[in-house]
C-alpha positions as CSV (number, residue, x, y, z in Angstrom):
1,M,0.0,0.0,0.0
2,A,1.3,3.5,-0.9
3,S,1.0,5.8,2.1
4,T,0.2,9.4,2.2
5,A,3.9,10.0,3.0
6,Q,5.0,8.2,-0.1
7,A,2.6,10.3,-2.2
8,K,4.1,13.5,-0.7
9,D,7.6,12.2,-1.5
10,L,6.7,11.7,-5.1
11,A,5.1,15.2,-5.3
12,S,8.3,16.6,-3.8
13,A,10.4,14.7,-6.3
14,I,8.7,16.5,-9.2
15,G,9.4,19.8,-7.6
16,W,6.1,20.7,-5.9
17,T,5.4,21.4,-2.3
18,P,1.8,22.2,-1.4
19,P,1.3,25.8,-0.1
20,E,0.6,26.0,3.6
21,N,-3.1,26.9,3.1
22,W,-3.7,24.1,0.6
23,P,-6.0,22.3,0.6
24,A,-8.4,24.8,2.1
25,R,-11.2,22.1,2.0
26,S,-11.2,18.4,1.9
27,R,-12.7,16.5,-1.0
28,A,-15.6,15.5,1.1
29,E,-16.3,19.2,2.1
30,C,-16.1,20.2,-1.6
31,K,-18.5,17.5,-2.6
32,A,-21.0,18.4,0.1
33,I,-21.0,22.1,-1.0
34,L,-21.2,21.4,-4.7
35,T,-23.9,18.7,-4.5
36,A,-26.1,20.3,-1.9
37,P,-29.8,20.7,-2.7
38,G,-30.4,23.5,-5.1
39,M,-26.8,23.6,-6.3
40,R,-25.7,23.1,-9.9
41,F,-24.2,19.7,-9.1
42,E,-27.1,18.3,-7.1
43,M,-27.6,14.6,-7.5
44,E,-30.6,12.4,-7.5
45,E,-31.3,8.7,-7.7
46,V,-33.0,7.1,-10.8
47,D,-33.5,3.6,-12.0
48,I,-31.2,2.6,-14.9
49,R,-32.0,-0.8,-16.3
50,G,-33.1,-2.0,-12.8
51,V,-30.1,-0.5,-10.9
52,P,-30.6,2.5,-8.6
53,T,-28.1,5.0,-9.9
54,R,-26.9,8.5,-8.8
55,V,-27.1,11.0,-11.6
56,W,-26.6,14.7,-12.1
57,K,-30.0,16.2,-11.4
58,N,-29.3,19.2,-13.7
59,A,-27.6,17.5,-16.6
60,P,-29.2,18.0,-20.0
61,P,-31.8,15.3,-20.6
62,N,-30.5,14.5,-24.1
63,L,-28.1,15.5,-26.9
64,R,-31.0,17.5,-28.5
65,A,-30.9,19.8,-25.5
66,I,-27.1,20.2,-25.9
67,A,-27.6,21.3,-29.5
68,L,-30.2,23.8,-28.4
69,L,-27.8,25.1,-25.8
70,G,-25.1,25.5,-28.5
71,Q,-27.6,27.6,-30.5
72,T,-27.7,30.1,-27.7
73,H,-24.0,31.0,-28.2
74,G,-25.0,32.8,-31.4
75,E,-22.2,34.5,-33.3
76,R,-19.4,33.2,-31.1
77,E,-17.0,31.1,-33.1
78,F,-17.5,27.4,-32.6
79,M,-15.0,25.8,-35.1
80,I,-11.9,26.9,-36.8
81,Y,-10.3,24.7,-39.4
82,Q,-7.5,26.1,-41.6
83,G,-9.2,29.2,-43.2
84,E,-12.7,28.1,-42.3
85,R,-14.5,29.7,-39.4
86,V,-18.0,28.5,-38.3
87,T,-20.1,30.3,-35.6
88,Y,-22.5,28.5,-33.3
89,D,-25.4,30.0,-35.1
90,A,-24.1,28.8,-38.5
91,W,-23.4,25.3,-37.1
92,F,-26.9,25.0,-35.7
93,R,-28.4,26.1,-39.1
94,A,-26.4,23.2,-40.7
95,V,-27.5,20.7,-38.0
96,A,-31.2,21.5,-38.4
97,T,-31.0,21.5,-42.2
98,L,-29.2,18.2,-42.3
99,A,-31.5,16.6,-39.7
100,H,-34.5,17.3,-41.9
101,E,-32.6,16.0,-44.9
102,F,-31.8,12.8,-43.0
103,Q,-35.5,12.3,-42.3
104,S,-36.3,12.8,-46.0
105,L,-33.8,10.1,-46.8
106,G,-35.7,7.7,-44.6
107,V,-33.6,7.9,-41.4
108,E,-35.8,7.1,-38.4
109,K,-35.3,6.9,-34.6
110,G,-33.0,4.0,-33.8
111,D,-31.5,3.8,-37.3
112,R,-27.7,3.9,-37.5
113,V,-25.9,6.8,-39.1
114,A,-22.2,6.3,-39.5
115,L,-19.6,9.0,-39.5
116,A,-16.1,8.4,-41.0
117,M,-13.9,11.4,-41.5
118,R,-11.0,13.3,-40.0
119,N,-11.6,16.2,-37.6
120,L,-13.5,18.6,-39.9
121,P,-16.3,21.2,-39.3
122,E,-18.7,18.7,-40.9
123,W,-18.1,16.2,-38.1
124,P,-20.1,17.9,-35.3
125,V,-22.8,18.8,-37.9
126,V,-23.3,15.2,-38.9
127,F,-23.1,13.9,-35.4
128,F,-25.8,16.2,-34.0
129,A,-28.0,16.0,-37.1
130,A,-28.2,12.2,-36.4
131,V,-28.6,12.2,-32.6
132,T,-31.2,15.0,-32.5
133,I,-33.6,12.9,-34.6
134,G,-33.1,9.9,-32.4
135,A,-30.8,8.0,-34.8
136,I,-27.8,6.2,-33.4
137,C,-24.5,7.8,-34.6
138,V,-21.7,5.4,-35.3
139,P,-18.3,7.3,-35.3
140,L,-15.9,5.0,-37.1
141,N,-12.1,5.1,-36.6
142,A,-10.8,7.1,-39.5
143,W,-7.5,5.3,-39.3
144,W,-9.1,2.0,-40.1
145,T,-8.5,0.2,-43.3
146,G,-11.3,-0.4,-45.8
147,G,-11.9,-3.8,-44.4
148,E,-12.1,-2.6,-40.9
149,L,-14.5,0.2,-41.9
150,A,-16.7,-2.2,-43.8
151,Y,-16.8,-4.4,-40.7
152,G,-18.0,-1.5,-38.6
153,L,-20.7,-0.6,-41.2
154,A,-21.9,-4.1,-41.5
155,N,-21.8,-5.0,-37.8
156,S,-23.7,-1.8,-36.8
157,G,-26.3,-2.3,-39.6
158,T,-25.6,1.3,-40.7
159,K,-28.3,2.7,-43.0
160,L,-26.6,6.0,-43.9
161,L,-22.9,6.9,-44.0
162,V,-21.3,10.3,-44.2
163,C,-17.6,10.2,-44.9
164,D,-14.8,12.3,-46.4
165,E,-12.9,11.6,-49.7
166,E,-10.2,9.5,-48.0
167,R,-12.6,7.2,-46.3
168,W,-14.8,6.9,-49.4
169,E,-11.8,5.7,-51.4
170,R,-11.3,2.9,-48.9
171,I,-15.0,1.9,-48.6
172,A,-16.3,2.3,-52.1
173,E,-15.2,-1.1,-53.5
174,L,-16.4,-2.9,-50.3
175,R,-19.9,-1.4,-50.2
176,G,-21.3,-4.7,-51.2
177,E,-20.2,-6.1,-47.8
178,C,-22.6,-3.6,-46.1
179,P,-26.1,-4.9,-46.9
180,A,-28.0,-2.4,-44.8
181,L,-26.2,0.6,-46.2
182,E,-28.7,2.6,-48.4
183,T,-27.2,6.1,-48.7
184,V,-23.6,7.5,-48.7
185,L,-22.9,11.2,-48.5
186,V,-19.3,12.2,-49.2
187,T,-17.7,15.5,-48.3
188,R,-14.7,17.3,-49.8
189,H,-14.6,15.1,-52.9
190,E,-13.3,16.7,-56.1
191,G,-14.0,13.9,-58.7
192,D,-17.0,12.0,-59.9
193,L,-19.0,9.9,-57.4
194,D,-20.3,6.5,-58.3
195,G,-22.9,5.3,-55.8
196,A,-22.8,8.3,-53.5
197,S,-23.9,11.9,-53.2
198,R,-22.2,15.0,-52.1
199,L,-22.9,16.3,-48.6
200,E,-22.4,19.8,-49.9
201,D,-25.5,19.5,-52.2
202,L,-27.6,19.3,-49.0
203,I,-26.0,21.8,-46.6
204,G,-23.3,23.6,-48.6
205,T,-19.7,24.2,-47.4
206,P,-18.8,25.2,-43.9
207,T,-18.2,28.9,-44.8
208,A,-21.7,29.0,-46.3
209,Y,-23.5,27.5,-43.3
210,K,-24.4,31.0,-42.1
211,D,-26.5,31.5,-45.3
212,L,-28.7,28.5,-44.6
213,P,-32.3,29.2,-43.4
214,S,-33.0,29.3,-39.7
215,R,-35.2,26.3,-38.9
216,A,-36.1,24.3,-35.9
217,L,-35.0,20.8,-35.2
218,P,-37.5,18.1,-36.2
219,E,-39.8,17.1,-33.4
220,V,-38.6,13.8,-31.9
221,E,-39.1,12.6,-28.4
222,I,-35.8,11.5,-26.9
223,L,-35.4,10.0,-23.4
224,P,-32.2,10.0,-21.4
225,E,-31.8,6.3,-21.7
226,D,-32.5,6.2,-25.4
227,D,-29.6,4.8,-27.6
228,A,-27.3,7.6,-29.0
229,T,-24.0,6.2,-30.2
230,I,-22.0,3.1,-31.0
231,F,-18.2,3.7,-30.5
232,Y,-16.1,0.7,-31.5
233,T,-13.5,-0.7,-29.2
234,S,-11.2,-3.6,-30.0
235,G,-12.2,-6.9,-28.4
236,T,-10.1,-9.7,-27.1
237,T,-11.4,-11.9,-29.9
238,G,-9.7,-9.6,-32.4
239,K,-13.0,-8.2,-33.7
240,P,-14.0,-4.7,-32.6
241,K,-17.0,-4.5,-30.3
242,G,-19.5,-1.6,-30.5
243,A,-20.2,0.1,-27.1
244,L,-23.8,1.2,-27.2
245,G,-24.1,4.5,-25.4
246,T,-27.1,6.5,-24.3
247,H,-28.0,10.2,-24.3
248,R,-27.5,10.2,-20.6
249,N,-24.0,8.7,-21.0
250,L,-22.8,11.7,-23.1
251,C,-24.6,14.3,-21.1
252,T,-23.1,13.1,-17.9
253,N,-19.6,14.1,-18.9
254,I,-20.6,17.8,-19.1
255,M,-21.4,17.9,-15.4
256,S,-18.6,15.6,-14.4
257,S,-16.0,17.8,-16.0
258,G,-17.5,20.9,-14.4
259,F,-17.6,19.3,-11.0
260,G,-13.9,18.5,-11.2
261,A,-13.1,22.1,-12.1
262,A,-15.3,23.5,-9.4
263,C,-13.8,21.2,-6.8
264,A,-10.2,22.4,-7.7
265,V,-11.3,26.0,-7.1
266,L,-12.8,25.2,-3.7
267,R,-9.7,23.3,-2.7
268,R,-7.8,26.5,-3.2
269,G,-10.2,28.3,-0.9
270,E,-11.5,30.5,-3.8
271,E,-15.0,31.4,-5.0
272,I,-16.2,29.6,-8.1
273,P,-16.0,32.2,-11.0
274,A,-18.6,32.7,-13.6
275,P,-17.9,30.4,-16.5
276,Q,-15.9,31.9,-19.4
277,P,-15.7,30.4,-22.9
278,K,-12.2,29.1,-23.8
279,T,-10.3,28.4,-27.0
280,T,-9.2,24.8,-27.3
281,L,-6.9,23.1,-29.8
282,T,-8.5,19.8,-30.4
283,V,-5.8,17.4,-31.7
284,I,-7.2,14.0,-30.9
285,P,-9.8,12.4,-33.2
286,L,-13.5,13.1,-32.5
287,F,-14.2,9.4,-33.1
288,H,-12.6,8.8,-29.7
289,V,-14.9,9.1,-26.7
290,T,-12.3,11.3,-25.1
291,A,-12.7,14.0,-27.8
292,C,-16.4,13.5,-28.4
293,S,-17.9,12.8,-25.0
294,A,-15.4,14.4,-22.7
295,G,-14.4,17.3,-25.0
296,L,-17.0,18.2,-27.6
297,M,-20.1,18.0,-25.3
298,G,-18.7,20.2,-22.6
299,S,-17.3,22.6,-25.2
300,I,-20.7,23.2,-26.7
301,A,-22.3,23.6,-23.3
302,A,-19.7,26.2,-22.4
303,G,-19.5,28.0,-25.8
304,N,-15.9,27.2,-26.3
305,T,-14.1,27.6,-29.6
306,L,-12.6,24.4,-31.0
307,I,-9.7,24.5,-33.5
308,F,-9.1,21.4,-35.7
309,M,-5.9,20.4,-37.5
310,Y,-5.6,18.5,-40.8
311,R,-3.0,16.4,-39.0
312,W,-0.9,16.8,-35.9
313,D,2.3,18.9,-36.3
314,P,4.0,20.5,-33.3
315,V,5.2,23.6,-35.2
316,E,1.8,24.2,-36.7
317,A,0.3,23.8,-33.2
318,F,2.7,26.4,-31.9
319,Q,1.6,28.8,-34.6
320,I,-2.1,28.2,-33.9
321,I,-1.6,28.6,-30.1
322,E,0.2,31.9,-30.7
323,R,-2.2,33.3,-33.3
324,E,-5.5,32.2,-31.7
325,K,-4.5,32.6,-28.1
326,V,-5.3,29.0,-27.3
327,N,-6.2,28.3,-23.6
328,S,-6.0,24.5,-23.5
329,T,-4.9,21.5,-25.5
330,G,-3.7,17.9,-25.0
331,G,-5.6,14.7,-25.4
332,V,-2.9,12.1,-24.8
333,P,0.5,12.3,-23.2
334,T,2.1,12.1,-26.6
335,I,0.9,15.5,-27.5
336,A,2.1,17.1,-24.3
337,W,5.6,15.5,-24.7
338,Q,6.0,16.9,-28.2
339,L,4.9,20.4,-27.2
340,L,7.4,20.4,-24.4
341,E,10.4,18.9,-26.2
342,H,10.2,20.4,-29.7
343,P,13.2,22.7,-30.3
344,E,11.0,25.3,-32.0
345,R,8.9,25.9,-28.9
346,K,11.0,28.8,-27.7
347,N,10.3,30.7,-30.9
348,Y,6.6,31.2,-30.1
349,D,4.4,33.0,-27.5
350,L,2.5,30.2,-25.8
351,S,1.6,32.2,-22.7
352,S,-2.1,31.8,-23.3
353,I,-2.0,28.1,-22.4
354,E,-3.7,27.6,-19.1
355,A,-4.1,23.8,-19.0
356,I,-2.8,20.7,-20.8
357,A,-4.9,17.7,-20.1
358,Y,-4.7,14.1,-21.3
359,G,-5.9,10.6,-20.8
360,G,-6.0,7.4,-22.8
361,A,-2.4,6.4,-22.1
362,P,0.0,6.2,-19.1
363,A,1.7,9.4,-18.1
364,A,5.0,9.7,-16.2
365,P,5.1,12.0,-13.2
366,E,7.9,13.8,-15.0
367,L,5.4,15.0,-17.5
368,V,3.4,16.6,-14.7
369,R,6.5,18.5,-13.5
370,K,7.5,19.7,-17.0
371,I,4.0,21.0,-17.9
372,R,4.1,23.2,-14.8
373,E,7.7,24.3,-15.1
374,E,7.8,24.9,-18.9
375,F,4.4,26.2,-19.6
376,G,3.3,27.5,-16.2
377,A,0.1,25.6,-16.9
378,L,-1.9,23.3,-14.8
379,P,-1.8,19.6,-15.8
380,G,-4.9,17.4,-16.1
381,N,-5.5,13.7,-16.3
382,G,-8.3,11.2,-15.9
383,W,-9.4,7.7,-16.3
384,G,-12.1,6.2,-18.4
385,M,-12.7,3.9,-21.3
386,T,-15.0,3.5,-24.3
387,E,-17.4,1.5,-22.1
388,T,-17.6,4.5,-19.7
389,M,-18.0,7.1,-22.4
390,A,-14.7,8.6,-21.1
391,T,-14.6,10.3,-17.7
392,V,-14.9,8.3,-14.5
393,T,-12.1,9.9,-12.5
394,G,-10.7,13.4,-12.9
395,H,-7.4,14.7,-11.8
396,S,-6.2,18.2,-12.2
397,S,-4.5,21.3,-10.8
398,E,-2.9,21.1,-7.4
399,D,-4.3,17.7,-6.6
400,Y,-2.5,16.3,-9.7
401,L,0.7,17.9,-8.6
402,N,0.2,16.4,-5.2
403,R,-0.5,12.9,-6.5
404,P,1.2,12.7,-9.9
405,D,1.0,8.9,-10.0
406,S,-2.8,8.8,-9.6
407,C,-5.5,9.2,-12.2
408,G,-7.6,10.9,-9.6
409,P,-10.7,10.2,-7.5
410,P,-14.1,9.2,-9.0
411,V,-16.5,12.0,-9.9
412,A,-19.4,12.4,-7.5
413,V,-21.8,10.2,-9.5
414,A,-19.3,7.4,-10.0
415,D,-18.2,4.5,-7.8
416,L,-15.1,2.4,-7.9
417,K,-14.1,-0.8,-6.3
418,I,-11.3,-3.3,-6.5
419,M,-12.2,-6.9,-7.0
420,S,-10.5,-10.2,-6.9
421,E,-9.5,-11.8,-10.2
422,D,-12.5,-14.1,-10.2
423,G,-14.9,-11.2,-9.5
424,T,-16.3,-12.7,-6.3
425,R,-14.6,-10.6,-3.6
426,E,-14.0,-6.9,-3.0
427,L,-10.4,-6.3,-1.9
428,P,-9.3,-4.0,1.0
429,T,-7.9,-0.5,0.5
430,G,-4.5,-0.5,-1.0
431,E,-4.6,-3.9,-2.5
432,I,-4.2,-4.3,-6.3
433,G,-7.0,-6.1,-8.2
434,E,-9.4,-5.6,-11.1
435,L,-11.0,-2.1,-11.2
436,W,-14.8,-2.1,-11.5
437,A,-16.7,1.1,-12.2
438,R,-20.3,2.2,-11.8
439,G,-22.3,5.3,-12.7
440,P,-24.6,6.9,-15.3
441,M,-21.6,7.1,-17.7
442,V,-21.4,3.3,-18.1
443,V,-22.8,2.2,-21.5
444,K,-25.7,-0.2,-22.0
445,G,-23.5,-3.0,-23.3
446,Y,-22.0,-4.2,-26.6
447,W,-24.1,-3.9,-29.8
448,N,-25.5,-7.3,-30.8
449,N,-23.0,-9.1,-28.5
450,P,-24.9,-10.5,-25.5
451,E,-22.2,-12.9,-24.5
452,A,-19.5,-10.1,-24.2
453,T,-22.1,-7.9,-22.5
454,A,-22.9,-10.5,-19.8
455,E,-19.2,-11.0,-19.2
456,T,-18.3,-7.3,-18.8
457,F,-21.4,-5.6,-17.4
458,I,-22.7,-6.9,-14.0
459,D,-25.5,-5.2,-12.0
460,G,-24.5,-1.7,-13.2
461,W,-20.8,-2.3,-12.8
462,V,-18.4,-2.5,-15.7
463,R,-15.4,-4.9,-15.3
464,T,-12.6,-2.8,-16.7
465,G,-9.9,-5.4,-17.0
466,D,-7.5,-2.8,-15.6
467,L,-5.4,-3.6,-12.5
468,A,-5.6,-0.8,-9.9
469,R,-5.7,0.1,-6.2
470,L,-7.5,2.8,-4.2
471,D,-5.9,4.7,-1.4
472,E,-7.6,5.6,1.9
473,E,-9.1,8.8,0.4
474,G,-10.4,7.1,-2.7
475,W,-7.8,8.2,-5.2
476,C,-7.3,5.6,-7.9
477,Y,-3.9,4.3,-9.1
478,I,-3.7,2.2,-12.3
479,A,-1.1,-0.6,-11.8
480,D,-1.6,-2.2,-15.2
481,R,-4.0,-2.1,-18.1
482,A,-6.3,-4.7,-19.6
483,K,-4.5,-7.8,-20.3
484,D,-3.0,-8.0,-23.8
485,M,-3.9,-4.4,-24.6
486,I,-1.3,-1.9,-25.7
487,I,-2.0,1.8,-25.7
488,R,0.1,3.6,-28.4
489,G,-0.4,7.3,-28.1
490,G,-4.0,6.9,-27.0
491,E,-4.9,4.3,-29.6
492,N,-5.9,0.9,-28.2
493,I,-4.2,-2.1,-29.7
494,Y,-5.4,-5.6,-28.7
495,S,-2.7,-8.1,-29.0
496,S,-4.9,-10.9,-30.3
497,E,-6.0,-8.9,-33.3
498,V,-2.4,-8.4,-34.5
499,E,-1.3,-11.9,-33.5
500,N,-4.1,-13.4,-35.6
501,V,-2.9,-11.5,-38.7
502,L,0.7,-12.7,-38.0
503,Y,-0.5,-16.2,-37.6
504,D,-2.1,-16.0,-41.1
505,H,1.3,-15.5,-42.7
506,P,2.4,-18.9,-44.1
507,A,5.8,-18.9,-42.4
508,V,4.6,-17.9,-38.9
509,T,3.7,-20.7,-36.4
510,D,3.9,-18.8,-33.1
511,A,3.4,-15.1,-32.4
512,A,3.0,-12.7,-29.5
513,L,2.5,-9.0,-29.3
514,V,3.9,-7.0,-26.4
515,G,4.3,-3.3,-25.5
516,I,7.7,-1.7,-25.4
517,P,8.2,1.7,-23.6
518,H,8.2,4.9,-25.6
519,Q,8.7,8.3,-23.9
520,Q,6.1,10.2,-26.0
521,L,3.7,7.5,-27.1
522,G,3.7,5.6,-23.8
523,E,4.3,2.3,-25.5
524,E,4.5,0.8,-29.0
525,P,3.7,-2.6,-30.3
526,A,6.4,-5.2,-30.9
527,A,6.1,-8.8,-31.8
528,V,8.1,-12.0,-31.2
529,V,7.5,-14.8,-33.8
530,H,8.6,-18.3,-34.4
531,L,8.8,-19.5,-38.0
532,A,8.0,-22.9,-39.3
533,P,11.0,-25.1,-40.1
534,G,12.3,-24.6,-43.6
535,T,10.5,-21.2,-44.1
536,S,11.8,-17.7,-44.0
537,A,10.4,-14.2,-43.5
538,S,12.0,-10.8,-42.7
539,E,11.0,-8.2,-40.2
540,A,10.0,-5.8,-43.1
541,E,8.0,-8.5,-44.8
542,L,5.9,-9.2,-41.7
543,Q,5.4,-5.5,-41.0
544,E,4.1,-5.1,-44.6
545,W,1.9,-8.1,-44.1
546,V,0.3,-6.5,-41.1
547,A,0.1,-3.1,-42.6
548,A,-1.9,-4.4,-45.6
549,R,-4.6,-5.8,-43.2
550,L,-4.7,-3.5,-40.2
551,A,-4.5,0.2,-39.4
552,K,-0.9,1.6,-39.4
553,F,-0.9,2.3,-35.7
554,K,-1.3,-1.5,-35.1
555,V,1.8,-2.5,-37.1
556,P,4.7,-3.7,-34.8
557,V,7.6,-1.3,-34.8
558,K,9.9,-4.2,-34.1
559,I,9.7,-7.9,-34.8
560,A,12.1,-10.4,-33.2
561,F,12.5,-14.0,-34.2
562,S,12.7,-16.9,-31.7
563,N,14.4,-20.1,-32.6
564,E,12.1,-22.0,-30.2
565,T,8.4,-21.9,-29.8
566,L,7.3,-19.2,-27.4
567,P,7.2,-20.0,-23.6
568,R,3.8,-21.0,-22.2
569,N,2.3,-21.8,-18.9
570,A,0.5,-25.0,-18.0
571,N,-2.7,-23.7,-19.5
572,G,-1.0,-23.1,-22.8
573,K,-0.9,-19.3,-22.5
574,I,2.2,-17.5,-23.7
575,L,4.3,-16.0,-20.9
576,K,4.7,-12.5,-22.4
577,K,6.7,-11.2,-19.5
578,E,9.5,-13.6,-20.5
579,L,9.6,-12.0,-24.0
580,S,11.0,-8.6,-22.8
581,S,14.6,-9.9,-23.3
582,F,14.0,-9.8,-27.1
583,F,13.9,-6.0,-27.0
């Protein structure tokens, strides 16, 4: 068990000593103040699928309400992408117009509308046009290959797809594998389209959204527990699983993030200020729950300005931060490391940065220290997963500096517990076991996968597969992640998926994927293989084999060859810890 003294030692090691008057209030006192009757973060208990659950009483009831809240920000800039600037009013005009167009194309409540594109101004338009009429939006990983995208479309039973030119080029020849797909709308496509239509023919280009007529959203009744999204997460079988999220799931994050920020202020002994819109550089893909649920929803509620990039480039990011006076950025530790260590950083005025937050990958305490020292900004971290629609714990400001090895305490509506490996016994404080989480952010289950749902979701709790411990004050410390999962710069890579592709190579008879440390990315995938006698294959050949079948981020950066079959335990499972000597 890590003691409070040990935590203080680690805080001191990164160069931070708490001020004498900090914390002015305990976490319990802050929670009592913020959640008191009549306060913004008041809670109530509701029944969710037969489980009594604490929820935010004042959370928006559905994503339709969030869209209407965004409309109230009027002429404030919502999105900036290269030379394109879109106000909240213009965005809402496009959302309402496209929502009516979706209905005219036969999209009804419960139908799946897939979204496959990079971070473009069109992305939040399509997303809200779908969910405000009760359709289920399916944000697909834009890094996926054509085969992976086709699987997501077929598995979800998508009726209508909106994609950009790059994704259409991957999907077009595989459309026959998606029997439910009736309509495809493509944006930013210069050539002829065969079997698809242009999104611009329905709503115009982003710079012209302001000229669309002002219209109301279609009238559709949407309840908090109605289905809203399917976000795909890799499964241990090698096939992605669709996490079925509700309107309440995504609306919960708005309040959870606000609660964390308010708690940090009270811990300083300060009064909670009136909310002020911020400018955020959004560099992680919106098809991740971190960017969509934890980022986009709260930004619309607050009236923040979001800046998108064609692709991540540190120097371009510096230019944007200086020009647009960006207040916050981050997403994954990779981004923070690159901002800190790039030699061009000193050539730009980055003084507008107030916070750099991240999640999705392990972060070294050293990163916490450098963010504070080099930027003068407050770091932020948190823990969640696709199955929790992002945020379950929040960790920021002085609390993060004080416990730099923690992912924070659970938000007020969430519960955590540490369970034995077999799931039958809750472990005492300080012991490491499997982390289970509960709260209104936990998704319904996996789309059309009752077996996996039953294994993972139990009486309102989600079995995370992560190994963790809780300290005496409820702070969570992740000891290890889900077995066989590698997190490369925020992207989840399940070993079995890559191993299955390697096994398909005619020369490979044994294969194992492991994570090797990387300062910026957290870790990268590497493989150890054993070849059949009399066969041959090079590292480059096997890397090309994987690259032709899976997204680039899943390709092993190193492949080592073992003369013997890989070591296994009595049950036949490969002992991956013994493979570290290969790297």
